[in-house]
TINU-530091 format. One record per residue (C-alpha): x, y, z; chain; residue in three letters; residue number from 1. Coordinates in steps of 0.1 Angstrom, whole numbers. Example, Ala and Ser with C-alpha at 12.3 -4.5 7.8 and 13.67 -1.06 7.14 Angstrom:
<pts>
<pt><x>123</x><y>-45</y><z>78</z><unit>A</unit><code>ALA</code><pos>1</pos></pt>
<pt><x>137</x><y>-11</y><z>71</z><unit>A</unit><code>SER</code><pos>2</pos></pt>
</pts>
This chain:
<pts>
<pt><x>858</x><y>968</y><z>1071</z><unit>A</unit><code>MET</code><pos>1</pos></pt>
<pt><x>886</x><y>979</y><z>1042</z><unit>A</unit><code>VAL</code><pos>2</pos></pt>
<pt><x>895</x><y>945</y><z>1033</z><unit>A</unit><code>THR</code><pos>3</pos></pt>
<pt><x>859</x><y>937</y><z>1019</z><unit>A</unit><code>ASP</code><pos>4</pos></pt>
<pt><x>864</x><y>960</y><z>996</z><unit>A</unit><code>LYS</code><pos>5</pos></pt>
<pt><x>870</x><y>969</y><z>961</z><unit>A</unit><code>ASP</code><pos>6</pos></pt>
<pt><x>896</x><y>997</y><z>963</z><unit>A</unit><code>GLY</code><pos>7</pos></pt>
<pt><x>916</x><y>970</y><z>988</z><unit>A</unit><code>TYR</code><pos>8</pos></pt>
<pt><x>915</x><y>942</y><z>958</z><unit>A</unit><code>MET</code><pos>9</pos></pt>
<pt><x>926</x><y>967</y><z>940</z><unit>A</unit><code>HIS</code><pos>10</pos></pt>
<pt><x>956</x><y>975</y><z>955</z><unit>A</unit><code>LEU</code><pos>11</pos></pt>
<pt><x>964</x><y>939</y><z>960</z><unit>A</unit><code>ILE</code><pos>12</pos></pt>
<pt><x>965</x><y>933</y><z>921</z><unit>A</unit><code>GLN</code><pos>13</pos></pt>
<pt><x>982</x><y>968</y><z>920</z><unit>A</unit><code>TYR</code><pos>14</pos></pt>
<pt><x>1012</x><y>951</y><z>938</z><unit>A</unit><code>LEU</code><pos>15</pos></pt>
<pt><x>1015</x><y>916</y><z>927</z><unit>A</unit><code>THR</code><pos>16</pos></pt>
<pt><x>1014</x><y>929</y><z>887</z><unit>A</unit><code>GLU</code><pos>17</pos></pt>
<pt><x>1046</x><y>955</y><z>899</z><unit>A</unit><code>HIS</code><pos>18</pos></pt>
<pt><x>1058</x><y>931</y><z>921</z><unit>A</unit><code>LEU</code><pos>19</pos></pt>
<pt><x>1093</x><y>933</y><z>904</z><unit>A</unit><code>GLY</code><pos>20</pos></pt>
<pt><x>1098</x><y>969</y><z>918</z><unit>A</unit><code>LEU</code><pos>21</pos></pt>
<pt><x>1096</x><y>953</y><z>953</z><unit>A</unit><code>PHE</code><pos>22</pos></pt>
<pt><x>1122</x><y>921</y><z>945</z><unit>A</unit><code>GLU</code><pos>23</pos></pt>
<pt><x>1157</x><y>922</y><z>937</z><unit>A</unit><code>GLY</code><pos>24</pos></pt>
<pt><x>1188</x><y>929</y><z>966</z><unit>A</unit><code>LYS</code><pos>25</pos></pt>
<pt><x>1195</x><y>960</y><z>962</z><unit>A</unit><code>GLU</code><pos>26</pos></pt>
<pt><x>1185</x><y>991</y><z>979</z><unit>A</unit><code>VAL</code><pos>27</pos></pt>
<pt><x>1173</x><y>1023</y><z>959</z><unit>A</unit><code>VAL</code><pos>28</pos></pt>
<pt><x>1163</x><y>1050</y><z>975</z><unit>A</unit><code>SER</code><pos>29</pos></pt>
<pt><x>1149</x><y>1077</y><z>962</z><unit>A</unit><code>VAL</code><pos>30</pos></pt>
<pt><x>1161</x><y>1113</y><z>980</z><unit>A</unit><code>ALA</code><pos>31</pos></pt>
<pt><x>1162</x><y>1095</y><z>1009</z><unit>A</unit><code>GLY</code><pos>32</pos></pt>
<pt><x>1131</x><y>1079</y><z>1011</z><unit>A</unit><code>ASP</code><pos>33</pos></pt>
<pt><x>1121</x><y>1044</y><z>1017</z><unit>A</unit><code>THR</code><pos>34</pos></pt>
<pt><x>1090</x><y>1028</y><z>994</z><unit>A</unit><code>VAL</code><pos>35</pos></pt>
<pt><x>1071</x><y>1026</y><z>1031</z><unit>A</unit><code>MET</code><pos>36</pos></pt>
<pt><x>1074</x><y>1063</y><z>1034</z><unit>A</unit><code>GLU</code><pos>37</pos></pt>
<pt><x>1063</x><y>1068</y><z>996</z><unit>A</unit><code>LEU</code><pos>38</pos></pt>
<pt><x>1036</x><y>1048</y><z>1000</z><unit>A</unit><code>PHE</code><pos>39</pos></pt>
<pt><x>1025</x><y>1066</y><z>1027</z><unit>A</unit><code>GLU</code><pos>40</pos></pt>
<pt><x>1026</x><y>1095</y><z>1013</z><unit>A</unit><code>GLU</code><pos>41</pos></pt>
<pt><x>1005</x><y>1087</y><z>982</z><unit>A</unit><code>LEU</code><pos>42</pos></pt>
<pt><x>985</x><y>1068</y><z>1002</z><unit>A</unit><code>LEU</code><pos>43</pos></pt>
<pt><x>978</x><y>1103</y><z>1021</z><unit>A</unit><code>SER</code><pos>44</pos></pt>
<pt><x>971</x><y>1123</y><z>994</z><unit>A</unit><code>ALA</code><pos>45</pos></pt>
<pt><x>946</x><y>1099</y><z>981</z><unit>A</unit><code>GLN</code><pos>46</pos></pt>
<pt><x>927</x><y>1103</y><z>1013</z><unit>A</unit><code>ILE</code><pos>47</pos></pt>
<pt><x>932</x><y>1140</y><z>1011</z><unit>A</unit><code>ILE</code><pos>48</pos></pt>
<pt><x>918</x><y>1138</y><z>976</z><unit>A</unit><code>MET</code><pos>49</pos></pt>
<pt><x>891</x><y>1119</y><z>987</z><unit>A</unit><code>LEU</code><pos>50</pos></pt>
<pt><x>872</x><y>1137</y><z>1012</z><unit>A</unit><code>CYS</code><pos>51</pos></pt>
<pt><x>879</x><y>1171</y><z>989</z><unit>A</unit><code>GLY</code><pos>52</pos></pt>
<pt><x>858</x><y>1152</y><z>961</z><unit>A</unit><code>GLN</code><pos>53</pos></pt>
<pt><x>834</x><y>1147</y><z>986</z><unit>A</unit><code>ASN</code><pos>54</pos></pt>
<pt><x>820</x><y>1175</y><z>1009</z><unit>A</unit><code>PRO</code><pos>55</pos></pt>
<pt><x>791</x><y>1164</y><z>1019</z><unit>A</unit><code>SER</code><pos>56</pos></pt>
<pt><x>816</x><y>1139</y><z>1043</z><unit>A</unit><code>LEU</code><pos>57</pos></pt>
<pt><x>802</x><y>1147</y><z>1085</z><unit>A</unit><code>THR</code><pos>58</pos></pt>
<pt><x>832</x><y>1146</y><z>1105</z><unit>A</unit><code>PHE</code><pos>59</pos></pt>
<pt><x>823</x><y>1112</y><z>1117</z><unit>A</unit><code>ALA</code><pos>60</pos></pt>
<pt><x>827</x><y>1098</y><z>1088</z><unit>A</unit><code>GLN</code><pos>61</pos></pt>
<pt><x>858</x><y>1112</y><z>1077</z><unit>A</unit><code>ARG</code><pos>62</pos></pt>
<pt><x>871</x><y>1098</y><z>1108</z><unit>A</unit><code>ASN</code><pos>63</pos></pt>
<pt><x>856</x><y>1064</y><z>1106</z><unit>A</unit><code>THR</code><pos>64</pos></pt>
<pt><x>874</x><y>1064</y><z>1074</z><unit>A</unit><code>MET</code><pos>65</pos></pt>
<pt><x>904</x><y>1074</y><z>1083</z><unit>A</unit><code>ILE</code><pos>66</pos></pt>
<pt><x>905</x><y>1049</y><z>1109</z><unit>A</unit><code>ARG</code><pos>67</pos></pt>
<pt><x>895</x><y>1014</y><z>1087</z><unit>A</unit><code>GLU</code><pos>68</pos></pt>
<pt><x>921</x><y>1031</y><z>1068</z><unit>A</unit><code>ILE</code><pos>69</pos></pt>
<pt><x>953</x><y>1035</y><z>1098</z><unit>A</unit><code>ASP</code><pos>70</pos></pt>
<pt><x>937</x><y>995</y><z>1101</z><unit>A</unit><code>ALA</code><pos>71</pos></pt>
<pt><x>951</x><y>980</y><z>1077</z><unit>A</unit><code>ILE</code><pos>72</pos></pt>
<pt><x>985</x><y>965</y><z>1085</z><unit>A</unit><code>ASP</code><pos>73</pos></pt>
<pt><x>1011</x><y>977</y><z>1067</z><unit>A</unit><code>LEU</code><pos>74</pos></pt>
</pts>
């Protein structure tokens, strides 16, 4: 499961260290995008980069990886 991996812990650590970005009552919109939309865009770019850096991954392995990432309840 993805939640057992170091990357998940690094993500939690990053979000914890930058908690100030998510605090406050004012709504900040960057070109109409929400924080979730920006996060999803960055995450998908990272997945594409990861697959590109590991061309030896099979189609099944890539699908498994994407399913694991999709299983994370944001």
